[in-house]
Each structure stands twice: as C-alpha cells, then as structure tokens.
C-alpha positions as CSV (number, residue, x, y, z in Angstrom):
1,M,196.9,138.1,97.4
2,A,193.7,139.3,95.3
3,Y,193.8,140.1,91.5
4,D,194.3,142.9,89.4
5,E,190.4,143.8,88.4
6,D,191.2,145.8,86.1
7,L,193.0,142.7,83.9
8,A,190.0,141.2,84.8
9,N,187.6,143.6,83.1
10,R,190.0,143.5,80.3
11,I,189.5,139.7,80.1
12,R,185.7,140.3,80.5
13,E,185.6,142.7,77.6
14,L,187.4,140.4,75.1
15,I,184.4,137.6,75.9
16,A,182.1,139.3,76.7
17,G,178.4,138.1,74.4
18,D,179.8,134.7,74.7
19,P,176.6,132.3,77.4
20,D,179.5,129.6,77.8
21,V,181.9,132.0,79.8
22,T,180.7,131.7,83.9
23,E,183.4,133.4,86.3
24,M,184.9,130.9,89.0
25,N,187.3,132.3,92.2
26,M,190.7,129.5,91.8
27,F,194.3,129.8,92.4
28,G,193.9,132.5,94.6
29,G,192.1,134.9,91.4
30,L,189.2,134.6,89.0
31,A,189.1,132.2,86.4
32,F,187.7,132.2,82.8
33,L,185.6,129.1,82.4
34,M,184.3,128.2,78.7
35,G,182.3,125.5,79.0
36,G,183.2,124.1,82.5
37,N,186.5,124.3,81.8
38,M,189.4,127.2,82.4
39,A,190.4,128.8,79.7
40,V,192.3,132.7,81.2
41,A,192.7,133.7,84.4
42,A,193.9,137.1,86.1
43,S,195.9,135.3,88.9
44,G,196.1,136.1,92.1
45,Q,199.9,136.5,91.9
46,G,199.2,138.7,89.3
47,G,199.6,138.3,85.1
48,L,197.1,135.9,83.4
49,M,197.1,132.4,82.8
50,V,196.1,130.7,79.5
51,R,195.6,127.4,79.0
52,V,196.6,125.8,75.7
53,E,196.0,122.3,74.4
54,P,198.8,120.1,75.2
55,G,199.4,119.5,71.9
56,E,199.3,123.0,70.9
57,T,202.9,123.7,72.5
58,T,205.9,122.4,71.9
59,G,207.7,120.9,75.5
60,S,210.7,120.4,76.6
C-alpha cells in the first residue's frame, strides 16, 4: 500500500529547511530521517508514525 502523499507533503512543510533531514522508503511508507535516525513517517497503512525517546514515554 502506498503512503498518503498529502500527509508526506505536510511533514515536508514542517521540516523544510533542515539540512539534516533525508527521506527514505521504509515500512511500506515514507520515513523522514534526522541525522540518519527515523523521526517521523507517513505510514503505508495510513496515519503517522513518530519515534519517541523511551525516556519520554509512560510505558505500561
């Protein structure tokens, strides 16, 4: 399944101008990497996938 191109464009607008950002097809969607690490992705299953540092979560 292809990722949501409109969502990908919205992400691009938010991170535009950051020279450290690259795009890569990943997880059936389009991932945006910062410094080589996945930061956010337009999922191939619909929706947004965001990487969160483990210390910033309230795990169960």
